[in-house]
Jmol script that loads the backbone (N, CA, C; Angstrom):
load data "model"
ATOM      1  N   MET A   1      92.609 -28.152-212.260  1.00  0.00           N
ATOM      2  CA  MET A   1      90.391 -28.320-212.484  1.00  0.00           C
ATOM      3  C   MET A   1      90.552 -28.726-213.987  1.00  0.00           C
ATOM      4  N   SER A   2      89.453 -29.271-214.219  1.00  0.00           N
ATOM      5  CA  SER A   2      88.935 -29.463-215.883  1.00  0.00           C
ATOM      6  C   SER A   2      87.868 -28.295-216.012  1.00  0.00           C
ATOM      7  N   ILE A   3      88.078 -27.728-217.203  1.00  0.00           N
ATOM      8  CA  ILE A   3      87.105 -26.689-218.135  1.00  0.00           C
ATOM      9  C   ILE A   3      86.089 -27.030-217.722  1.00  0.00           C
ATOM     10  N   LEU A   4      85.454 -28.587-217.563  1.00  0.00           N
ATOM     11  CA  LEU A   4      83.589 -28.690-217.142  1.00  0.00           C
ATOM     12  C   LEU A   4      83.548 -28.036-215.828  1.00  0.00           C
ATOM     13  N   LEU A   5      84.660 -28.358-214.708  1.00  0.00           N
ATOM     14  CA  LEU A   5      84.498 -28.182-213.013  1.00  0.00           C
ATOM     15  C   LEU A   5      84.297 -26.690-213.116  1.00  0.00           C
ATOM     16  N   ALA A   6      84.987 -26.322-213.739  1.00  0.00           N
ATOM     17  CA  ALA A   6      85.584 -24.522-213.849  1.00  0.00           C
ATOM     18  C   ALA A   6      84.125 -24.200-214.197  1.00  0.00           C
ATOM     19  N   LEU A   7      83.634 -24.120-215.260  1.00  0.00           N
ATOM     20  CA  LEU A   7      82.362 -24.226-215.930  1.00  0.00           C
ATOM     21  C   LEU A   7      81.223 -24.305-214.860  1.00  0.00           C
ATOM     22  N   LEU A   8      81.201 -25.016-214.270  1.00  0.00           N
ATOM     23  CA  LEU A   8      79.897 -26.001-213.484  1.00  0.00           C
ATOM     24  C   LEU A   8      79.674 -25.203-212.470  1.00  0.00           C
ATOM     25  N   LEU A   9      80.952 -24.469-211.587  1.00  0.00           N
ATOM     26  CA  LEU A   9      81.199 -23.974-210.501  1.00  0.00           C
ATOM     27  C   LEU A   9      80.747 -22.335-210.697  1.00  0.00           C
ATOM     28  N   LEU A  10      81.474 -21.912-211.741  1.00  0.00           N
ATOM     29  CA  LEU A  10      80.756 -20.447-212.289  1.00  0.00           C
ATOM     30  C   LEU A  10      79.062 -20.463-212.839  1.00  0.00           C
ATOM     31  N   LEU A  11      78.962 -21.643-212.940  1.00  0.00           N
ATOM     32  CA  LEU A  11      77.309 -21.816-213.480  1.00  0.00           C
ATOM     33  C   LEU A  11      76.630 -21.623-212.063  1.00  0.00           C
ATOM     34  N   ALA A  12      76.931 -22.170-211.331  1.00  0.00           N
ATOM     35  CA  ALA A  12      76.433 -22.242-209.480  1.00  0.00           C
ATOM     36  C   ALA A  12      76.283 -20.977-209.099  1.00  0.00           C
ATOM     37  N   ALA A  13      77.672 -20.133-209.548  1.00  0.00           N
ATOM     38  CA  ALA A  13      77.637 -19.011-208.506  1.00  0.00           C
ATOM     39  C   ALA A  13      76.735 -18.271-209.571  1.00  0.00           C
ATOM     40  N   VAL A  14      76.787 -18.352-210.915  1.00  0.00           N
ATOM     41  CA  VAL A  14      75.986 -16.994-211.485  1.00  0.00           C
ATOM     42  C   VAL A  14      74.405 -17.769-211.007  1.00  0.00           C
ATOM     43  N   THR A  15      73.985 -18.800-210.950  1.00  0.00           N
ATOM     44  CA  THR A  15      72.586 -19.072-210.840  1.00  0.00           C
ATOM     45  C   THR A  15      72.146 -18.567-209.838  1.00  0.00           C
ATOM     46  N   GLY A  16      73.071 -19.017-208.478  1.00  0.00           N
ATOM     47  CA  GLY A  16      73.262 -18.603-207.078  1.00  0.00           C
ATOM     48  C   GLY A  16      73.026 -16.775-207.141  1.00  0.00           C
ATOM     49  N   THR A  17      73.949 -16.648-207.644  1.00  0.00           N
ATOM     50  CA  THR A  17      73.333 -14.728-207.728  1.00  0.00           C
ATOM     51  C   THR A  17      71.862 -14.535-208.342  1.00  0.00           C
ATOM     52  N   GLY A  18      71.928 -15.321-209.118  1.00  0.00           N
ATOM     53  CA  GLY A  18      70.525 -15.356-210.108  1.00  0.00           C
ATOM     54  C   GLY A  18      69.285 -15.068-209.040  1.00  0.00           C
ATOM     55  N   ILE A  19      69.440 -16.231-207.911  1.00  0.00           N
ATOM     56  CA  ILE A  19      68.702 -16.216-206.616  1.00  0.00           C
ATOM     57  C   ILE A  19      68.374 -15.070-206.121  1.00  0.00           C
ATOM     58  N   VAL A  20      69.540 -14.406-205.581  1.00  0.00           N
ATOM     59  CA  VAL A  20      69.143 -13.038-205.077  1.00  0.00           C
ATOM     60  C   VAL A  20      68.862 -12.260-205.395  1.00  0.00           C
ATOM     61  N   LEU A  21      69.325 -11.638-206.915  1.00  0.00           N
ATOM     62  CA  LEU A  21      68.696 -10.583-207.623  1.00  0.00           C
ATOM     63  C   LEU A  21      67.208 -10.755-208.235  1.00  0.00           C
ATOM     64  N   VAL A  22      66.641 -11.823-208.221  1.00  0.00           N
ATOM     65  CA  VAL A  22      65.121 -11.685-208.773  1.00  0.00           C
ATOM     66  C   VAL A  22      64.359 -11.342-207.649  1.00  0.00           C
ATOM     67  N   ARG A  23      63.700 -10.145-207.940  1.00  0.00           N
ATOM     68  CA  ARG A  23      62.181 -10.114-206.624  1.00  0.00           C
ATOM     69  C   ARG A  23      61.194 -10.411-206.929  1.00  0.00           C
ATOM     70  N   GLU A  24      60.863 -11.171-207.748  1.00  0.00           N
ATOM     71  CA  GLU A  24      59.065 -12.008-207.821  1.00  0.00           C
ATOM     72  C   GLU A  24      59.271 -13.158-207.534  1.00  0.00           C
ATOM     73  N   PRO A  25      58.717 -13.389-206.511  1.00  0.00           N
ATOM     74  CA  PRO A  25      58.880 -15.033-205.614  1.00  0.00           C
ATOM     75  C   PRO A  25      58.490 -16.006-206.581  1.00  0.00           C
ATOM     76  N   ARG A  26      57.596 -15.850-207.600  1.00  0.00           N
ATOM     77  CA  ARG A  26      57.415 -17.134-208.752  1.00  0.00           C
ATOM     78  C   ARG A  26      58.876 -17.450-209.522  1.00  0.00           C
ATOM     79  N   ARG A  27      59.681 -16.010-209.848  1.00  0.00           N
ATOM     80  CA  ARG A  27      60.505 -16.451-210.336  1.00  0.00           C
ATOM     81  C   ARG A  27      61.628 -16.835-209.584  1.00  0.00           C
ATOM     82  N   GLN A  28      61.556 -16.558-208.450  1.00  0.00           N
ATOM     83  CA  GLN A  28      62.934 -16.938-207.664  1.00  0.00           C
ATOM     84  C   GLN A  28      62.662 -18.519-207.473  1.00  0.00           C
ATOM     85  N   VAL A  29      61.632 -18.602-207.345  1.00  0.00           N
ATOM     86  CA  VAL A  29      61.378 -20.346-207.034  1.00  0.00           C
ATOM     87  C   VAL A  29      62.374 -21.235-208.165  1.00  0.00           C
ATOM     88  N   PHE A  30      61.498 -20.551-208.940  1.00  0.00           N
ATOM     89  CA  PHE A  30      62.332 -21.106-210.634  1.00  0.00           C
ATOM     90  C   PHE A  30      63.716 -20.793-210.926  1.00  0.00           C
ATOM     91  N   ALA A  31      63.977 -19.891-210.690  1.00  0.00           N
ATOM     92  CA  ALA A  31      65.813 -19.992-210.165  1.00  0.00           C
ATOM     93  C   ALA A  31      66.479 -20.732-209.279  1.00  0.00           C
ATOM     94  N   ILE A  32      66.057 -21.044-208.206  1.00  0.00           N
ATOM     95  CA  ILE A  32      66.112 -21.879-207.219  1.00  0.00           C
ATOM     96  C   ILE A  32      65.856 -23.354-207.563  1.00  0.00           C
ATOM     97  N   ALA A  33      65.368 -23.810-208.626  1.00  0.00           N
ATOM     98  CA  ALA A  33      65.313 -24.592-209.315  1.00  0.00           C
ATOM     99  C   ALA A  33      66.462 -25.328-210.286  1.00  0.00           C
ATOM    100  N   VAL A  34      66.635 -24.066-210.772  1.00  0.00           N
ATOM    101  CA  VAL A  34      67.687 -24.187-211.693  1.00  0.00           C
ATOM    102  C   VAL A  34      68.929 -24.025-211.202  1.00  0.00           C
ATOM    103  N   ASN A  35      69.437 -23.393-209.838  1.00  0.00           N
ATOM    104  CA  ASN A  35      70.219 -23.152-209.364  1.00  0.00           C
ATOM    105  C   ASN A  35      70.795 -24.903-208.706  1.00  0.00           C
ATOM    106  N   GLY A  36      69.329 -26.024-208.442  1.00  0.00           N
ATOM    107  CA  GLY A  36      69.844 -27.096-207.885  1.00  0.00           C
ATOM    108  C   GLY A  36      70.031 -27.702-208.960  1.00  0.00           C
ATOM    109  N   LEU A  37      69.684 -27.448-210.307  1.00  0.00           N
ATOM    110  CA  LEU A  37      69.621 -28.579-211.166  1.00  0.00           C
ATOM    111  C   LEU A  37      71.278 -28.302-211.598  1.00  0.00           C
ATOM    112  N   VAL A  38      71.748 -27.160-211.547  1.00  0.00           N
ATOM    113  CA  VAL A  38      73.221 -27.100-211.746  1.00  0.00           C
ATOM    114  C   VAL A  38      73.968 -27.807-210.761  1.00  0.00           C
ATOM    115  N   LEU A  39      73.563 -27.504-209.507  1.00  0.00           N
ATOM    116  CA  LEU A  39      74.411 -28.340-208.381  1.00  0.00           C
ATOM    117  C   LEU A  39      74.368 -29.957-208.698  1.00  0.00           C
ATOM    118  N   THR A  40      73.130 -30.306-209.256  1.00  0.00           N
ATOM    119  CA  THR A  40      73.277 -31.777-209.730  1.00  0.00           C
ATOM    120  C   THR A  40      74.106 -31.835-210.447  1.00  0.00           C
ATOM    121  N   LEU A  41      74.450 -31.318-211.908  1.00  0.00           N
ATOM    122  CA  LEU A  41      74.960 -31.503-212.417  1.00  0.00           C
ATOM    123  C   LEU A  41      76.572 -31.470-212.007  1.00  0.00           C
ATOM    124  N   LEU A  42      76.981 -30.569-211.318  1.00  0.00           N
ATOM    125  CA  LEU A  42      77.948 -30.773-210.838  1.00  0.00           C
ATOM    126  C   LEU A  42      78.358 -31.326-209.757  1.00  0.00           C
ATOM    127  N   PHE A  43      77.240 -31.664-208.856  1.00  0.00           N
ATOM    128  CA  PHE A  43      78.002 -33.054-208.071  1.00  0.00           C
ATOM    129  C   PHE A  43      77.679 -34.521-209.140  1.00  0.00           C
ATOM    130  N   LEU A  44      77.832 -34.400-210.151  1.00  0.00           N
ATOM    131  CA  LEU A  44      77.715 -35.498-211.308  1.00  0.00           C
ATOM    132  C   LEU A  44      79.227 -35.068-212.067  1.00  0.00           C
ATOM    133  N   ALA A  45      79.762 -34.423-211.778  1.00  0.00           N
ATOM    134  CA  ALA A  45      81.299 -34.018-212.706  1.00  0.00           C
ATOM    135  C   ALA A  45      81.653 -34.452-211.810  1.00  0.00           C
ATOM    136  N   LEU A  46      81.839 -34.231-209.892  1.00  0.00           N
ATOM    137  CA  LEU A  46      82.179 -34.360-209.386  1.00  0.00           C
ATOM    138  C   LEU A  46      82.624 -36.661-208.432  1.00  0.00           C
ATOM    139  N   GLN A  47      82.009 -36.766-209.422  1.00  0.00           N
ATOM    140  CA  GLN A  47      81.752 -38.294-209.631  1.00  0.00           C
ATOM    141  C   GLN A  47      81.195 -38.410-207.528  1.00  0.00           C
ATOM    142  N   ALA A  48      79.750 -38.256-207.530  1.00  0.00           N
ATOM    143  CA  ALA A  48      79.380 -38.263-206.595  1.00  0.00           C
ATOM    144  C   ALA A  48      77.862 -38.590-206.904  1.00  0.00           C
ATOM    145  N   PRO A  49      77.618 -39.204-207.164  1.00  0.00           N
ATOM    146  CA  PRO A  49      75.859 -39.868-207.810  1.00  0.00           C
ATOM    147  C   PRO A  49      74.936 -39.542-206.731  1.00  0.00           C
ATOM    148  N   ASP A  50      75.371 -40.199-205.504  1.00  0.00           N
ATOM    149  CA  ASP A  50      74.162 -40.204-204.249  1.00  0.00           C
ATOM    150  C   ASP A  50      73.731 -38.795-204.482  1.00  0.00           C
ATOM    151  N   VAL A  51      74.888 -38.116-203.637  1.00  0.00           N
ATOM    152  CA  VAL A  51      74.659 -36.868-203.735  1.00  0.00           C
ATOM    153  C   VAL A  51      74.075 -35.898-205.151  1.00  0.00           C
ATOM    154  N   ALA A  52      74.340 -36.350-206.091  1.00  0.00           N
ATOM    155  CA  ALA A  52      73.471 -35.556-207.230  1.00  0.00           C
ATOM    156  C   ALA A  52      71.998 -36.244-206.923  1.00  0.00           C
ATOM    157  N   LEU A  53      71.612 -37.668-207.160  1.00  0.00           N
ATOM    158  CA  LEU A  53      70.375 -37.764-206.686  1.00  0.00           C
ATOM    159  C   LEU A  53      69.278 -37.290-205.985  1.00  0.00           C
ATOM    160  N   SER A  54      70.111 -37.374-204.273  1.00  0.00           N
ATOM    161  CA  SER A  54      69.141 -36.033-203.597  1.00  0.00           C
ATOM    162  C   SER A  54      69.229 -35.007-203.549  1.00  0.00           C
ATOM    163  N   GLU A  55      70.184 -33.841-204.374  1.00  0.00           N
ATOM    164  CA  GLU A  55      69.868 -33.024-204.805  1.00  0.00           C
ATOM    165  C   GLU A  55      68.802 -32.693-205.908  1.00  0.00           C
ATOM    166  N   LEU A  56      68.557 -33.636-206.584  1.00  0.00           N
ATOM    167  CA  LEU A  56      67.706 -33.911-207.788  1.00  0.00           C
ATOM    168  C   LEU A  56      66.679 -33.587-207.133  1.00  0.00           C
ATOM    169  N   ALA A  57      66.305 -35.051-206.317  1.00  0.00           N
ATOM    170  CA  ALA A  57      64.900 -34.610-205.748  1.00  0.00           C
ATOM    171  C   ALA A  57      64.773 -33.476-204.737  1.00  0.00           C
ATOM    172  N   VAL A  58      65.636 -33.378-203.599  1.00  0.00           N
ATOM    173  CA  VAL A  58      65.284 -32.690-202.997  1.00  0.00           C
ATOM    174  C   VAL A  58      65.327 -30.856-203.193  1.00  0.00           C
ATOM    175  N   GLY A  59      66.954 -30.203-203.994  1.00  0.00           N
ATOM    176  CA  GLY A  59      67.066 -29.153-204.622  1.00  0.00           C
ATOM    177  C   GLY A  59      65.916 -28.735-205.828  1.00  0.00           C
ATOM    178  N   THR A  60      65.860 -29.590-206.491  1.00  0.00           N
ATOM    179  CA  THR A  60      65.300 -29.481-207.794  1.00  0.00           C
ATOM    180  C   THR A  60      63.639 -29.524-207.800  1.00  0.00           C
ATOM    181  N   VAL A  61      63.074 -30.760-206.875  1.00  0.00           N
ATOM    182  CA  VAL A  61      61.845 -30.752-206.977  1.00  0.00           C
ATOM    183  C   VAL A  61      61.232 -30.271-206.105  1.00  0.00           C
ATOM    184  N   VAL A  62      61.587 -30.826-204.926  1.00  0.00           N
ATOM    185  CA  VAL A  62      60.864 -30.667-203.791  1.00  0.00           C
ATOM    186  C   VAL A  62      60.607 -29.909-202.772  1.00  0.00           C
ATOM    187  N   VAL A  63      61.634 -28.937-202.785  1.00  0.00           N
ATOM    188  CA  VAL A  63      61.650 -27.352-202.029  1.00  0.00           C
ATOM    189  C   VAL A  63      60.901 -26.504-202.642  1.00  0.00           C
ATOM    190  N   PRO A  64      61.387 -26.501-204.008  1.00  0.00           N
ATOM    191  CA  PRO A  64      60.598 -25.598-205.055  1.00  0.00           C
ATOM    192  C   PRO A  64      58.836 -25.596-205.223  1.00  0.00           C
ATOM    193  N   LEU A  65      58.828 -26.860-205.103  1.00  0.00           N
ATOM    194  CA  LEU A  65      57.175 -27.389-205.284  1.00  0.00           C
ATOM    195  C   LEU A  65      56.629 -26.877-203.969  1.00  0.00           C
ATOM    196  N   LEU A  66      57.120 -26.996-202.879  1.00  0.00           N
ATOM    197  CA  LEU A  66      56.958 -26.637-201.143  1.00  0.00           C
ATOM    198  C   LEU A  66      56.473 -24.995-201.305  1.00  0.00           C
ATOM    199  N   PHE A  67      57.409 -24.340-202.194  1.00  0.00           N
ATOM    200  CA  PHE A  67      57.613 -22.797-202.015  1.00  0.00           C
ATOM    201  C   PHE A  67      56.566 -22.551-202.822  1.00  0.00           C
ATOM    202  N   LEU A  68      56.355 -23.103-204.072  1.00  0.00           N
ATOM    203  CA  LEU A  68      54.790 -22.689-204.582  1.00  0.00           C
ATOM    204  C   LEU A  68      53.383 -22.952-203.871  1.00  0.00           C
ATOM    205  N   VAL A  69      53.641 -23.865-203.506  1.00  0.00           N
ATOM    206  CA  VAL A  69      52.265 -24.251-202.575  1.00  0.00           C
ATOM    207  C   VAL A  69      52.211 -23.221-201.787  1.00  0.00           C
ATOM    208  N   ALA A  70      53.505 -22.643-201.274  1.00  0.00           N
ATOM    209  CA  ALA A  70      53.214 -21.901-199.594  1.00  0.00           C
ATOM    210  C   ALA A  70      52.946 -20.568-200.665  1.00  0.00           C
ATOM    211  N   ILE A  71      53.289 -20.632-201.635  1.00  0.00           N
ATOM    212  CA  ILE A  71      53.191 -18.412-202.237  1.00  0.00           C
ATOM    213  C   ILE A  71      51.413 -18.872-202.833  1.00  0.00           C
ATOM    214  N   ALA A  72      51.052 -19.737-203.173  1.00  0.00           N
ATOM    215  CA  ALA A  72      49.975 -19.937-203.921  1.00  0.00           C
ATOM    216  C   ALA A  72      48.702 -19.911-202.617  1.00  0.00           C
ATOM    217  N   SER A  73      49.193 -20.434-201.295  1.00  0.00           N
ATOM    218  CA  SER A  73      48.749 -20.203-200.368  1.00  0.00           C
ATOM    219  C   SER A  73      48.170 -19.056-199.686  1.00  0.00           C
ATOM    220  N   VAL A  74      49.325 -18.450-199.884  1.00  0.00           N
ATOM    221  CA  VAL A  74      49.495 -16.650-199.140  1.00  0.00           C
ATOM    222  C   VAL A  74      48.401 -15.931-199.951  1.00  0.00           C
ATOM    223  N   ARG A  75      48.914 -16.288-201.144  1.00  0.00           N
ATOM    224  CA  ARG A  75      47.885 -15.021-202.438  1.00  0.00           C
ATOM    225  C   ARG A  75      46.205 -15.434-202.125  1.00  0.00           C
ATOM    226  N   THR A  76      45.961 -16.740-201.741  1.00  0.00           N
ATOM    227  CA  THR A  76      44.878 -17.347-201.846  1.00  0.00           C
ATOM    228  C   THR A  76      44.164 -17.144-200.542  1.00  0.00           C
ATOM    229  N   SER A  77      44.661 -16.532-199.383  1.00  0.00           N
ATOM    230  CA  SER A  77      44.381 -16.747-198.159  1.00  0.00           C
ATOM    231  C   SER A  77      44.461 -14.737-198.121  1.00  0.00           C
ATOM    232  N   ARG A  78      44.834 -14.196-198.842  1.00  0.00           N
ATOM    233  CA  ARG A  78      45.080 -12.947-199.004  1.00  0.00           C
ATOM    234  C   ARG A  78      43.719 -12.100-199.537  1.00  0.00           C
ATOM    235  N   ALA A  79      43.519 -12.711-201.168  1.00  0.00           N
ATOM    236  CA  ALA A  79      42.357 -12.981-201.579  1.00  0.00           C
ATOM    237  C   ALA A  79      40.832 -12.812-200.936  1.00  0.00           C
ATOM    238  N   GLY A  80      41.175 -13.901-199.994  1.00  0.00           N
ATOM    239  CA  GLY A  80      40.278 -13.952-198.958  1.00  0.00           C
ATOM    240  C   GLY A  80      39.457 -13.238-198.148  1.00  0.00           C
ATOM    241  N   GLU A  81      40.724 -12.580-197.979  1.00  0.00           N
ATOM    242  CA  GLU A  81      40.764 -11.577-196.424  1.00  0.00           C
ATOM    243  C   GLU A  81      40.240 -10.069-197.027  1.00  0.00           C
ATOM    244  N   ASP A  82      40.335 -10.170-198.722  1.00  0.00           N
ATOM    245  CA  ASP A  82      39.734  -8.432-199.154  1.00  0.00           C
ATOM    246  C   ASP A  82      38.303  -8.645-199.754  1.00  0.00           C
ATOM    247  N   ALA A  83      38.117  -9.738-199.759  1.00  0.00           N
ATOM    248  CA  ALA A  83      36.490  -9.905-200.244  1.00  0.00           C
ATOM    249  C   ALA A  83      35.539  -9.487-198.756  1.00  0.00           C
TER     250      ALA A  83
END
end "model"
wireframe off; spacefill off
backbone 0.3
color backbone group
């Protein structure tokens, strides 16, 4: 195993652990996006460009964006209930 693969696997483990340890929802979403980016780099290093492109689109952009919209929606509806 090359040094690059070992480093990317370690980085993926660290970012995955970071997602679990972060408690604030918005920061967790950004941690998910960073994890998706690290996984994209890992897939590129493993010579799987099609999987890397899918991970870039879905894991780094679409899923975090949906989570941010959901968080904003929940916070907006809670603010409306308090009034």
